[in-house]
N, CA, C, O and CB atoms as a CASP TS submission, in Angstrom:
PFRMAT TS
TARGET T0000
AUTHOR 0000-0000-0000
METHOD Language model
MODEL 1
PARENT N/A
ATOM      1  N   UNK     1      -4.053  13.201   1.431  1.00  0.00           N
ATOM      2  CA  UNK     1      -5.254  12.865   2.186  1.00  0.00           C
ATOM      3  C   UNK     1      -6.474  12.815   1.269  1.00  0.00           C
ATOM      4  O   UNK     1      -6.516  13.480   0.235  1.00  0.00           O
ATOM      5  CB  UNK     1      -5.479  13.879   3.315  1.00  0.00           C
ATOM      6  N   UNK     2      -7.440  12.036   1.655  1.00  0.00           N
ATOM      7  CA  UNK     2      -8.668  11.940   0.884  1.00  0.00           C
ATOM      8  C   UNK     2      -9.278  10.563   0.986  1.00  0.00           C
ATOM      9  O   UNK     2      -8.776   9.693   1.697  1.00  0.00           O
ATOM     10  CB  UNK     2      -8.411  12.284  -0.560  1.00  0.00           C
ATOM     11  N   UNK     3     -10.375  10.376   0.259  1.00  0.00           N
ATOM     12  CA  UNK     3     -11.061   9.096   0.207  1.00  0.00           C
ATOM     13  C   UNK     3     -10.830   8.478  -1.165  1.00  0.00           C
ATOM     14  O   UNK     3     -11.017   9.131  -2.191  1.00  0.00           O
ATOM     15  CB  UNK     3     -12.579   9.258   0.501  1.00  0.00           C
ATOM     16  N   UNK     4     -10.427   7.223  -1.171  1.00  0.00           N
ATOM     17  CA  UNK     4     -10.063   6.506  -2.387  1.00  0.00           C
ATOM     18  C   UNK     4     -10.743   5.143  -2.368  1.00  0.00           C
ATOM     19  O   UNK     4     -11.481   4.823  -1.435  1.00  0.00           O
ATOM     20  CB  UNK     4      -8.513   6.357  -2.514  1.00  0.00           C
ATOM     21  N   UNK     5     -10.495   4.348  -3.392  1.00  0.00           N
ATOM     22  CA  UNK     5     -10.979   2.966  -3.444  1.00  0.00           C
ATOM     23  C   UNK     5      -9.798   2.056  -3.760  1.00  0.00           C
ATOM     24  O   UNK     5      -8.887   2.437  -4.495  1.00  0.00           O
ATOM     25  CB  UNK     5     -12.119   2.797  -4.509  1.00  0.00           C
ATOM     26  N   UNK     6      -9.824   0.853  -3.199  1.00  0.00           N
ATOM     27  CA  UNK     6      -8.788  -0.128  -3.493  1.00  0.00           C
ATOM     28  C   UNK     6      -8.859  -0.468  -4.976  1.00  0.00           C
ATOM     29  O   UNK     6      -9.898  -0.904  -5.471  1.00  0.00           O
ATOM     30  CB  UNK     6      -8.950  -1.410  -2.612  1.00  0.00           C
ATOM     31  N   UNK     7      -7.747  -0.266  -5.682  1.00  0.00           N
ATOM     32  CA  UNK     7      -7.678  -0.552  -7.113  1.00  0.00           C
ATOM     33  C   UNK     7      -7.237  -1.996  -7.367  1.00  0.00           C
ATOM     34  O   UNK     7      -7.835  -2.712  -8.169  1.00  0.00           O
ATOM     35  CB  UNK     7      -6.715   0.424  -7.804  1.00  0.00           C
ATOM     36  N   UNK     8      -6.175  -2.407  -6.663  1.00  0.00           N
ATOM     37  CA  UNK     8      -5.719  -3.796  -6.747  1.00  0.00           C
ATOM     38  C   UNK     8      -4.777  -4.080  -5.598  1.00  0.00           C
ATOM     39  O   UNK     8      -4.314  -3.166  -4.915  1.00  0.00           O
ATOM     40  CB  UNK     8      -5.025  -4.080  -8.105  1.00  0.00           C
ATOM     41  N   UNK     9      -4.495  -5.371  -5.389  1.00  0.00           N
ATOM     42  CA  UNK     9      -3.613  -5.801  -4.317  1.00  0.00           C
ATOM     43  C   UNK     9      -2.527  -6.699  -4.907  1.00  0.00           C
ATOM     44  O   UNK     9      -2.747  -7.387  -5.904  1.00  0.00           O
ATOM     45  CB  UNK     9      -4.408  -6.543  -3.200  1.00  0.00           C
ATOM     46  N   UNK    10      -1.347  -6.680  -4.275  1.00  0.00           N
ATOM     47  CA  UNK    10      -0.244  -7.508  -4.727  1.00  0.00           C
ATOM     48  C   UNK    10       0.554  -7.968  -3.515  1.00  0.00           C
ATOM     49  O   UNK    10       1.189  -7.156  -2.842  1.00  0.00           O
ATOM     50  CB  UNK    10       0.657  -6.740  -5.729  1.00  0.00           C
ATOM     51  N   UNK    11       0.525  -9.255  -3.237  1.00  0.00           N
ATOM     52  CA  UNK    11       1.154  -9.826  -2.039  1.00  0.00           C
ATOM     53  C   UNK    11       2.672  -9.587  -2.006  1.00  0.00           C
ATOM     54  O   UNK    11       3.216  -9.218  -0.965  1.00  0.00           O
ATOM     55  CB  UNK    11       0.868 -11.328  -1.969  1.00  0.00           C
ATOM     56  N   UNK    12       3.346  -9.791  -3.125  1.00  0.00           N
ATOM     57  CA  UNK    12       4.807  -9.697  -3.170  1.00  0.00           C
ATOM     58  C   UNK    12       5.256  -8.699  -4.226  1.00  0.00           C
ATOM     59  O   UNK    12       6.126  -9.003  -5.042  1.00  0.00           O
ATOM     60  CB  UNK    12       5.427 -11.070  -3.449  1.00  0.00           C
ATOM     61  N   UNK    13       4.675  -7.529  -4.212  1.00  0.00           N
ATOM     62  CA  UNK    13       4.960  -6.531  -5.246  1.00  0.00           C
ATOM     63  C   UNK    13       6.383  -5.996  -5.125  1.00  0.00           C
ATOM     64  O   UNK    13       6.912  -5.830  -4.026  1.00  0.00           O
ATOM     65  CB  UNK    13       3.960  -5.376  -5.160  1.00  0.00           C
ATOM     66  N   UNK    14       6.992  -5.728  -6.288  1.00  0.00           N
ATOM     67  CA  UNK    14       8.290  -5.056  -6.358  1.00  0.00           C
ATOM     68  C   UNK    14       8.107  -3.842  -7.271  1.00  0.00           C
ATOM     69  O   UNK    14       7.641  -3.978  -8.402  1.00  0.00           O
ATOM     70  CB  UNK    14       9.435  -6.030  -6.896  1.00  0.00           C
ATOM     71  N   UNK    15       8.464  -2.685  -6.792  1.00  0.00           N
ATOM     72  CA  UNK    15       8.327  -1.458  -7.564  1.00  0.00           C
ATOM     73  C   UNK    15       9.150  -1.528  -8.841  1.00  0.00           C
ATOM     74  O   UNK    15      10.344  -1.826  -8.809  1.00  0.00           O
ATOM     75  CB  UNK    15       8.749  -0.251  -6.729  1.00  0.00           C
ATOM     76  N   UNK    16       8.498  -1.251  -9.963  1.00  0.00           N
ATOM     77  CA  UNK    16       9.220  -1.243 -11.234  1.00  0.00           C
ATOM     78  C   UNK    16      10.028   0.049 -11.405  1.00  0.00           C
ATOM     79  O   UNK    16      10.935   0.105 -12.235  1.00  0.00           O
ATOM     80  CB  UNK    16       8.237  -1.409 -12.403  1.00  0.00           C
ATOM     81  N   UNK    17       9.710   1.063 -10.641  1.00  0.00           N
ATOM     82  CA  UNK    17      10.427   2.341 -10.719  1.00  0.00           C
ATOM     83  C   UNK    17      11.633   2.353  -9.777  1.00  0.00           C
ATOM     84  O   UNK    17      12.726   2.755 -10.176  1.00  0.00           O
ATOM     85  CB  UNK    17       9.479   3.509 -10.380  1.00  0.00           C
ATOM     86  N   UNK    18      11.442   1.916  -8.540  1.00  0.00           N
ATOM     87  CA  UNK    18      12.483   2.012  -7.518  1.00  0.00           C
ATOM     88  C   UNK    18      13.136   0.675  -7.191  1.00  0.00           C
ATOM     89  O   UNK    18      14.049   0.617  -6.367  1.00  0.00           O
ATOM     90  CB  UNK    18      11.907   2.599  -6.266  1.00  0.00           C
ATOM     91  N   UNK    19      12.675  -0.407  -7.833  1.00  0.00           N
ATOM     92  CA  UNK    19      13.191  -1.753  -7.577  1.00  0.00           C
ATOM     93  C   UNK    19      13.189  -2.039  -6.074  1.00  0.00           C
ATOM     94  O   UNK    19      14.151  -2.581  -5.530  1.00  0.00           O
ATOM     95  CB  UNK    19      14.621  -1.910  -8.156  1.00  0.00           C
ATOM     96  N   UNK    20      12.100  -1.666  -5.420  1.00  0.00           N
ATOM     97  CA  UNK    20      11.971  -1.851  -3.976  1.00  0.00           C
ATOM     98  C   UNK    20      10.868  -2.857  -3.676  1.00  0.00           C
ATOM     99  O   UNK    20       9.811  -2.838  -4.307  1.00  0.00           O
ATOM    100  CB  UNK    20      11.680  -0.504  -3.274  1.00  0.00           C
ATOM    101  N   UNK    21      11.117  -3.728  -2.720  1.00  0.00           N
ATOM    102  CA  UNK    21      10.101  -4.676  -2.289  1.00  0.00           C
ATOM    103  C   UNK    21       8.984  -3.935  -1.562  1.00  0.00           C
ATOM    104  O   UNK    21       9.229  -3.037  -0.758  1.00  0.00           O
ATOM    105  CB  UNK    21      10.715  -5.766  -1.380  1.00  0.00           C
ATOM    106  N   UNK    22       7.752  -4.337  -1.868  1.00  0.00           N
ATOM    107  CA  UNK    22       6.561  -3.713  -1.273  1.00  0.00           C
ATOM    108  C   UNK    22       5.578  -4.806  -0.854  1.00  0.00           C
ATOM    109  O   UNK    22       4.500  -4.920  -1.438  1.00  0.00           O
ATOM    110  CB  UNK    22       5.885  -2.718  -2.277  1.00  0.00           C
ATOM    111  N   UNK    23       5.939  -5.618   0.161  1.00  0.00           N
ATOM    112  CA  UNK    23       5.052  -6.718   0.552  1.00  0.00           C
ATOM    113  C   UNK    23       3.711  -6.229   1.077  1.00  0.00           C
ATOM    114  O   UNK    23       3.611  -5.168   1.693  1.00  0.00           O
ATOM    115  CB  UNK    23       5.720  -7.571   1.603  1.00  0.00           C
ATOM    116  N   UNK    24       2.684  -7.029   0.817  1.00  0.00           N
ATOM    117  CA  UNK    24       1.321  -6.758   1.294  1.00  0.00           C
ATOM    118  C   UNK    24       0.775  -5.443   0.739  1.00  0.00           C
ATOM    119  O   UNK    24       0.123  -4.696   1.468  1.00  0.00           O
ATOM    120  CB  UNK    24       1.295  -6.721   2.824  1.00  0.00           C
ATOM    121  N   UNK    25       1.025  -5.151  -0.521  1.00  0.00           N
ATOM    122  CA  UNK    25       0.609  -3.882  -1.131  1.00  0.00           C
ATOM    123  C   UNK    25      -0.885  -3.834  -1.429  1.00  0.00           C
ATOM    124  O   UNK    25      -1.463  -4.765  -1.989  1.00  0.00           O
ATOM    125  CB  UNK    25       1.384  -3.646  -2.411  1.00  0.00           C
ATOM    126  N   UNK    26      -1.484  -2.722  -1.037  1.00  0.00           N
ATOM    127  CA  UNK    26      -2.875  -2.400  -1.375  1.00  0.00           C
ATOM    128  C   UNK    26      -2.830  -1.056  -2.094  1.00  0.00           C
ATOM    129  O   UNK    26      -2.599  -0.019  -1.471  1.00  0.00           O
ATOM    130  CB  UNK    26      -3.819  -2.352  -0.081  1.00  0.00           C
ATOM    131  N   UNK    27      -3.050  -1.078  -3.401  1.00  0.00           N
ATOM    132  CA  UNK    27      -2.974   0.132  -4.223  1.00  0.00           C
ATOM    133  C   UNK    27      -4.319   0.846  -4.220  1.00  0.00           C
ATOM    134  O   UNK    27      -5.368   0.228  -4.400  1.00  0.00           O
ATOM    135  CB  UNK    27      -2.547  -0.212  -5.672  1.00  0.00           C
ATOM    136  N   UNK    28      -4.268   2.161  -4.011  1.00  0.00           N
ATOM    137  CA  UNK    28      -5.522   2.897  -3.839  1.00  0.00           C
ATOM    138  C   UNK    28      -5.550   4.247  -4.537  1.00  0.00           C
ATOM    139  O   UNK    28      -6.599   4.890  -4.539  1.00  0.00           O
ATOM    140  CB  UNK    28      -5.785   3.098  -2.388  1.00  0.00           C
ATOM    141  N   UNK    29      -4.473   4.705  -5.121  1.00  0.00           N
ATOM    142  CA  UNK    29      -4.466   6.034  -5.740  1.00  0.00           C
ATOM    143  C   UNK    29      -3.654   6.004  -7.026  1.00  0.00           C
ATOM    144  O   UNK    29      -2.784   5.153  -7.209  1.00  0.00           O
ATOM    145  CB  UNK    29      -3.894   7.093  -4.768  1.00  0.00           C
ATOM    146  N   UNK    30      -3.953   6.942  -7.907  1.00  0.00           N
ATOM    147  CA  UNK    30      -3.215   7.055  -9.174  1.00  0.00           C
ATOM    148  C   UNK    30      -1.723   7.202  -8.912  1.00  0.00           C
ATOM    149  O   UNK    30      -1.311   7.731  -7.880  1.00  0.00           O
ATOM    150  CB  UNK    30      -3.729   8.254 -10.000  1.00  0.00           C
ATOM    151  N   UNK    31      -0.934   6.736  -9.843  1.00  0.00           N
ATOM    152  CA  UNK    31       0.508   6.869  -9.727  1.00  0.00           C
ATOM    153  C   UNK    31       1.163   5.740  -8.960  1.00  0.00           C
ATOM    154  O   UNK    31       2.331   5.844  -8.585  1.00  0.00           O
ATOM    155  CB  UNK    31       0.837   8.156  -9.076  1.00  0.00           C
ATOM    156  N   UNK    32       0.431   4.660  -8.719  1.00  0.00           N
ATOM    157  CA  UNK    32       1.010   3.515  -8.023  1.00  0.00           C
ATOM    158  C   UNK    32       1.151   3.709  -6.530  1.00  0.00           C
ATOM    159  O   UNK    32       2.031   3.114  -5.908  1.00  0.00           O
ATOM    160  CB  UNK    32       2.337   3.207  -8.595  1.00  0.00           C
ATOM    161  N   UNK    33       0.305   4.524  -5.951  1.00  0.00           N
ATOM    162  CA  UNK    33       0.365   4.783  -4.508  1.00  0.00           C
ATOM    163  C   UNK    33      -0.345   3.635  -3.773  1.00  0.00           C
ATOM    164  O   UNK    33      -1.459   3.238  -4.117  1.00  0.00           O
ATOM    165  CB  UNK    33      -0.293   6.173  -4.153  1.00  0.00           C
ATOM    166  N   UNK    34       0.342   3.127  -2.757  1.00  0.00           N
ATOM    167  CA  UNK    34      -0.183   1.992  -1.998  1.00  0.00           C
ATOM    168  C   UNK    34       0.177   2.142  -0.534  1.00  0.00           C
ATOM    169  O   UNK    34       0.995   2.984  -0.162  1.00  0.00           O
ATOM    170  CB  UNK    34       0.359   0.660  -2.552  1.00  0.00           C
ATOM    171  N   UNK    35      -0.439   1.324   0.284  1.00  0.00           N
ATOM    172  CA  UNK    35       0.135   1.109   1.606  1.00  0.00           C
ATOM    173  C   UNK    35       0.631  -0.321   1.624  1.00  0.00           C
ATOM    174  O   UNK    35       0.024  -1.213   1.033  1.00  0.00           O
ATOM    175  CB  UNK    35      -0.907   1.385   2.762  1.00  0.00           C
ATOM    176  N   UNK    36       1.756  -0.529   2.320  1.00  0.00           N
ATOM    177  CA  UNK    36       2.429  -1.818   2.306  1.00  0.00           C
ATOM    178  C   UNK    36       3.392  -1.889   3.476  1.00  0.00           C
ATOM    179  O   UNK    36       3.652  -0.894   4.152  1.00  0.00           O
ATOM    180  CB  UNK    36       3.170  -2.045   0.970  1.00  0.00           C
ATOM    181  N   UNK    37       3.914  -3.085   3.701  1.00  0.00           N
ATOM    182  CA  UNK    37       4.914  -3.252   4.749  1.00  0.00           C
ATOM    183  C   UNK    37       6.175  -2.496   4.368  1.00  0.00           C
ATOM    184  O   UNK    37       6.635  -2.563   3.228  1.00  0.00           O
ATOM    185  CB  UNK    37       5.225  -4.748   4.986  1.00  0.00           C
ATOM    186  N   UNK    38       6.724  -1.780   5.332  1.00  0.00           N
ATOM    187  CA  UNK    38       7.963  -1.058   5.087  1.00  0.00           C
ATOM    188  C   UNK    38       8.393  -0.301   6.322  1.00  0.00           C
ATOM    189  O   UNK    38       7.592  -0.052   7.223  1.00  0.00           O
ATOM    190  CB  UNK    38       7.806  -0.104   3.914  1.00  0.00           C
ATOM    191  N   UNK    39       9.636   0.058   6.359  1.00  0.00           N
ATOM    192  CA  UNK    39      10.208   0.780   7.487  1.00  0.00           C
ATOM    193  C   UNK    39       9.840   2.259   7.386  1.00  0.00           C
ATOM    194  O   UNK    39      10.309   2.950   6.482  1.00  0.00           O
ATOM    195  CB  UNK    39      11.746   0.598   7.535  1.00  0.00           C
ATOM    196  N   UNK    40       9.010   2.750   8.300  1.00  0.00           N
ATOM    197  CA  UNK    40       8.600   4.155   8.227  1.00  0.00           C
ATOM    198  C   UNK    40       9.747   5.137   8.441  1.00  0.00           C
ATOM    199  O   UNK    40       9.589   6.328   8.171  1.00  0.00           O
ATOM    200  CB  UNK    40       7.530   4.420   9.244  1.00  0.00           C
ATOM    201  N   UNK    41      10.892   4.667   8.917  1.00  0.00           N
ATOM    202  CA  UNK    41      12.036   5.554   9.106  1.00  0.00           C
ATOM    203  C   UNK    41      12.791   5.806   7.801  1.00  0.00           C
ATOM    204  O   UNK    41      13.618   6.715   7.731  1.00  0.00           O
ATOM    205  CB  UNK    41      12.981   4.967  10.142  1.00  0.00           C
ATOM    206  N   UNK    42      12.513   5.008   6.767  1.00  0.00           N
ATOM    207  CA  UNK    42      13.121   5.227   5.453  1.00  0.00           C
ATOM    208  C   UNK    42      12.190   6.077   4.611  1.00  0.00           C
ATOM    209  O   UNK    42      10.971   5.922   4.674  1.00  0.00           O
ATOM    210  CB  UNK    42      13.427   3.880   4.742  1.00  0.00           C
ATOM    211  N   UNK    43      12.757   6.965   3.830  1.00  0.00           N
ATOM    212  CA  UNK    43      11.955   7.862   2.987  1.00  0.00           C
ATOM    213  C   UNK    43      11.063   7.071   2.033  1.00  0.00           C
ATOM    214  O   UNK    43      11.403   5.968   1.604  1.00  0.00           O
ATOM    215  CB  UNK    43      12.868   8.807   2.188  1.00  0.00           C
ATOM    216  N   UNK    44       9.934   7.653   1.720  1.00  0.00           N
ATOM    217  CA  UNK    44       8.969   7.039   0.807  1.00  0.00           C
ATOM    218  C   UNK    44       8.776   7.945  -0.401  1.00  0.00           C
ATOM    219  O   UNK    44       8.906   9.166  -0.303  1.00  0.00           O
ATOM    220  CB  UNK    44       7.610   6.776   1.519  1.00  0.00           C
ATOM    221  N   UNK    45       8.467   7.339  -1.534  1.00  0.00           N
ATOM    222  CA  UNK    45       8.180   8.110  -2.747  1.00  0.00           C
ATOM    223  C   UNK    45       6.690   8.417  -2.848  1.00  0.00           C
ATOM    224  O   UNK    45       6.214   8.844  -3.900  1.00  0.00           O
ATOM    225  CB  UNK    45       8.652   7.346  -3.999  1.00  0.00           C
ATOM    226  N   UNK    46       5.957   8.203  -1.770  1.00  0.00           N
ATOM    227  CA  UNK    46       4.540   8.533  -1.760  1.00  0.00           C
ATOM    228  C   UNK    46       3.667   7.475  -1.131  1.00  0.00           C
ATOM    229  O   UNK    46       2.510   7.747  -0.810  1.00  0.00           O
ATOM    230  CB  UNK    46       4.080   8.778  -3.135  1.00  0.00           C
ATOM    231  N   UNK    47       4.183   6.282  -0.947  1.00  0.00           N
ATOM    232  CA  UNK    47       3.399   5.214  -0.330  1.00  0.00           C
ATOM    233  C   UNK    47       3.305   5.409   1.182  1.00  0.00           C
ATOM    234  O   UNK    47       4.048   6.189   1.777  1.00  0.00           O
ATOM    235  CB  UNK    47       4.015   3.846  -0.651  1.00  0.00           C
ATOM    236  N   UNK    48       2.381   4.684   1.775  1.00  0.00           N
ATOM    237  CA  UNK    48       2.214   4.676   3.226  1.00  0.00           C
ATOM    238  C   UNK    48       2.823   3.375   3.729  1.00  0.00           C
ATOM    239  O   UNK    48       2.365   2.290   3.371  1.00  0.00           O
ATOM    240  CB  UNK    48       0.692   4.812   3.648  1.00  0.00           C
ATOM    241  N   UNK    49       3.849   3.485   4.554  1.00  0.00           N
ATOM    242  CA  UNK    49       4.527   2.292   5.067  1.00  0.00           C
ATOM    243  C   UNK    49       3.947   1.897   6.420  1.00  0.00           C
ATOM    244  O   UNK    49       3.709   2.738   7.287  1.00  0.00           O
ATOM    245  CB  UNK    49       6.049   2.538   5.187  1.00  0.00           C
ATOM    246  N   UNK    50       3.727   0.592   6.575  1.00  0.00           N
ATOM    247  CA  UNK    50       3.135   0.036   7.786  1.00  0.00           C
ATOM    248  C   UNK    50       4.008  -1.091   8.313  1.00  0.00           C
ATOM    249  O   UNK    50       4.805  -1.667   7.572  1.00  0.00           O
ATOM    250  CB  UNK    50       1.701  -0.468   7.518  1.00  0.00           C
ATOM    251  N   UNK    51       3.856  -1.409   9.609  1.00  0.00           N
ATOM    252  CA  UNK    51       4.550  -2.586  10.102  1.00  0.00           C
ATOM    253  C   UNK    51       3.880  -3.826   9.497  1.00  0.00           C
ATOM    254  O   UNK    51       2.762  -3.742   8.989  1.00  0.00           O
ATOM    255  CB  UNK    51       4.535  -2.637  11.672  1.00  0.00           C
ATOM    256  N   UNK    52       4.558  -4.964   9.550  1.00  0.00           N
ATOM    257  CA  UNK    52       4.067  -6.168   8.866  1.00  0.00           C
ATOM    258  C   UNK    52       2.677  -6.581   9.328  1.00  0.00           C
ATOM    259  O   UNK    52       1.832  -6.926   8.502  1.00  0.00           O
ATOM    260  CB  UNK    52       5.028  -7.314   9.084  1.00  0.00           C
ATOM    261  N   UNK    53       2.428  -6.552  10.614  1.00  0.00           N
ATOM    262  CA  UNK    53       1.129  -6.980  11.140  1.00  0.00           C
ATOM    263  C   UNK    53      -0.010  -6.131  10.574  1.00  0.00           C
ATOM    264  O   UNK    53      -1.024  -6.673  10.136  1.00  0.00           O
ATOM    265  CB  UNK    53       1.127  -6.904  12.674  1.00  0.00           C
ATOM    266  N   UNK    54       0.145  -4.824  10.578  1.00  0.00           N
ATOM    267  CA  UNK    54      -0.904  -3.942  10.064  1.00  0.00           C
ATOM    268  C   UNK    54      -1.053  -4.082   8.550  1.00  0.00           C
ATOM    269  O   UNK    54      -2.172  -4.134   8.041  1.00  0.00           O
ATOM    270  CB  UNK    54      -0.600  -2.485  10.429  1.00  0.00           C
ATOM    271  N   UNK    55       0.071  -4.143   7.827  1.00  0.00           N
ATOM    272  CA  UNK    55       0.012  -4.275   6.370  1.00  0.00           C
ATOM    273  C   UNK    55      -0.711  -5.561   5.973  1.00  0.00           C
ATOM    274  O   UNK    55      -1.540  -5.561   5.063  1.00  0.00           O
ATOM    275  CB  UNK    55       1.429  -4.254   5.767  1.00  0.00           C
ATOM    276  N   UNK    56      -0.395  -6.634   6.649  1.00  0.00           N
ATOM    277  CA  UNK    56      -1.034  -7.919   6.337  1.00  0.00           C
ATOM    278  C   UNK    56      -2.518  -7.901   6.683  1.00  0.00           C
ATOM    279  O   UNK    56      -3.330  -8.447   5.937  1.00  0.00           O
ATOM    280  CB  UNK    56      -0.339  -9.057   7.089  1.00  0.00           C
ATOM    281  N   UNK    57      -2.879  -7.286   7.792  1.00  0.00           N
ATOM    282  CA  UNK    57      -4.292  -7.210   8.190  1.00  0.00           C
ATOM    283  C   UNK    57      -5.101  -6.423   7.158  1.00  0.00           C
ATOM    284  O   UNK    57      -6.186  -6.853   6.767  1.00  0.00           O
ATOM    285  CB  UNK    57      -4.429  -6.556   9.585  1.00  0.00           C
ATOM    286  N   UNK    58      -4.582  -5.274   6.715  1.00  0.00           N
ATOM    287  CA  UNK    58      -5.286  -4.504   5.688  1.00  0.00           C
ATOM    288  C   UNK    58      -5.384  -5.308   4.395  1.00  0.00           C
ATOM    289  O   UNK    58      -6.438  -5.338   3.758  1.00  0.00           O
ATOM    290  CB  UNK    58      -4.571  -3.160   5.430  1.00  0.00           C
ATOM    291  N   UNK    59      -4.282  -5.963   4.003  1.00  0.00           N
ATOM    292  CA  UNK    59      -4.272  -6.759   2.774  1.00  0.00           C
ATOM    293  C   UNK    59      -5.326  -7.862   2.840  1.00  0.00           C
ATOM    294  O   UNK    59      -6.062  -8.083   1.879  1.00  0.00           O
ATOM    295  CB  UNK    59      -2.875  -7.369   2.537  1.00  0.00           C
ATOM    296  N   UNK    60      -5.394  -8.545   3.968  1.00  0.00           N
ATOM    297  CA  UNK    60      -6.337  -9.659   4.117  1.00  0.00           C
ATOM    298  C   UNK    60      -7.786  -9.186   4.182  1.00  0.00           C
ATOM    299  O   UNK    60      -8.686  -9.857   3.677  1.00  0.00           O
ATOM    300  CB  UNK    60      -6.007 -10.458   5.366  1.00  0.00           C
ATOM    301  N   UNK    61      -8.006  -8.043   4.796  1.00  0.00           N
ATOM    302  CA  UNK    61      -9.379  -7.575   5.033  1.00  0.00           C
ATOM    303  C   UNK    61      -9.987  -6.834   3.837  1.00  0.00           C
ATOM    304  O   UNK    61     -11.149  -7.057   3.498  1.00  0.00           O
ATOM    305  CB  UNK    61      -9.402  -6.670   6.241  1.00  0.00           C
ATOM    306  N   UNK    62      -9.222  -5.970   3.208  1.00  0.00           N
ATOM    307  CA  UNK    62      -9.770  -5.121   2.147  1.00  0.00           C
ATOM    308  C   UNK    62      -9.895  -5.856   0.820  1.00  0.00           C
ATOM    309  O   UNK    62      -9.067  -6.702   0.480  1.00  0.00           O
ATOM    310  CB  UNK    62      -8.902  -3.893   1.965  1.00  0.00           C
ATOM    311  N   UNK    63     -10.943  -5.519   0.078  1.00  0.00           N
ATOM    312  CA  UNK    63     -11.178  -6.079  -1.235  1.00  0.00           C
ATOM    313  C   UNK    63     -11.149  -4.947  -2.268  1.00  0.00           C
ATOM    314  O   UNK    63     -11.355  -3.782  -1.928  1.00  0.00           O
ATOM    315  CB  UNK    63     -12.531  -6.845  -1.276  1.00  0.00           C
ATOM    316  N   UNK    64     -10.892  -5.299  -3.528  1.00  0.00           N
ATOM    317  CA  UNK    64     -10.913  -4.310  -4.610  1.00  0.00           C
ATOM    318  C   UNK    64     -12.265  -3.607  -4.597  1.00  0.00           C
ATOM    319  O   UNK    64     -13.313  -4.250  -4.535  1.00  0.00           O
ATOM    320  CB  UNK    64     -10.645  -4.982  -6.002  1.00  0.00           C
ATOM    321  N   UNK    65     -12.226  -2.270  -4.657  1.00  0.00           N
ATOM    322  CA  UNK    65     -13.424  -1.456  -4.627  1.00  0.00           C
ATOM    323  C   UNK    65     -13.785  -0.920  -3.251  1.00  0.00           C
ATOM    324  O   UNK    65     -14.581   0.013  -3.148  1.00  0.00           O
ATOM    325  CB  UNK    65     -14.552  -2.238  -5.150  1.00  0.00           C
ATOM    326  N   UNK    66     -13.216  -1.490  -2.187  1.00  0.00           N
ATOM    327  CA  UNK    66     -13.492  -0.996  -0.837  1.00  0.00           C
ATOM    328  C   UNK    66     -12.950   0.422  -0.673  1.00  0.00           C
ATOM    329  O   UNK    66     -11.922   0.766  -1.255  1.00  0.00           O
ATOM    330  CB  UNK    66     -12.873  -1.936   0.226  1.00  0.00           C
ATOM    331  N   UNK    67     -13.637   1.243   0.116  1.00  0.00           N
ATOM    332  CA  UNK    67     -13.144   2.602   0.349  1.00  0.00           C
ATOM    333  C   UNK    67     -11.932   2.617   1.278  1.00  0.00           C
ATOM    334  O   UNK    67     -11.805   1.789   2.181  1.00  0.00           O
ATOM    335  CB  UNK    67     -14.254   3.468   0.935  1.00  0.00           C
ATOM    336  N   UNK    68     -11.053   3.575   1.032  1.00  0.00           N
ATOM    337  CA  UNK    68      -9.865   3.796   1.854  1.00  0.00           C
ATOM    338  C   UNK    68      -9.809   5.292   2.146  1.00  0.00           C
ATOM    339  O   UNK    68      -9.887   6.120   1.238  1.00  0.00           O
ATOM    340  CB  UNK    68      -8.542   3.288   1.135  1.00  0.00           C
ATOM    341  N   UNK    69      -9.674   5.621   3.421  1.00  0.00           N
ATOM    342  CA  UNK    69      -9.583   7.032   3.785  1.00  0.00           C
ATOM    343  C   UNK    69      -8.205   7.299   4.369  1.00  0.00           C
ATOM    344  O   UNK    69      -7.785   6.646   5.325  1.00  0.00           O
ATOM    345  CB  UNK    69     -10.699   7.428   4.795  1.00  0.00           C
ATOM    346  N   UNK    70      -7.509   8.263   3.788  1.00  0.00           N
ATOM    347  CA  UNK    70      -6.186   8.656   4.271  1.00  0.00           C
ATOM    348  C   UNK    70      -6.336  10.017   4.931  1.00  0.00           C
ATOM    349  O   UNK    70      -6.794  10.976   4.308  1.00  0.00           O
ATOM    350  CB  UNK    70      -5.120   8.694   3.105  1.00  0.00           C
ATOM    351  N   UNK    71      -5.942  10.093   6.211  1.00  0.00           N
ATOM    352  CA  UNK    71      -6.079  11.337   6.971  1.00  0.00           C
ATOM    353  C   UNK    71      -4.719  11.830   7.440  1.00  0.00           C
ATOM    354  O   UNK    71      -4.631  12.866   8.098  1.00  0.00           O
ATOM    355  CB  UNK    71      -7.014  11.138   8.175  1.00  0.00           C
TER
END
């Protein structure tokens, strides 16, 4: 939890560590932490998984440098 800033975005990101697809990624914290489309029922290595509609809306709306609050 905390307040962060959008560092970068990647529409079709693939994790170089886990070889996992991370569509609509918005990176906001050190260590490659992002929120992106993904099944919340599958374990995460630290990212926040969202349904496609929400992930795409955040990706489209947020710009690099915008604040992000995780609660």
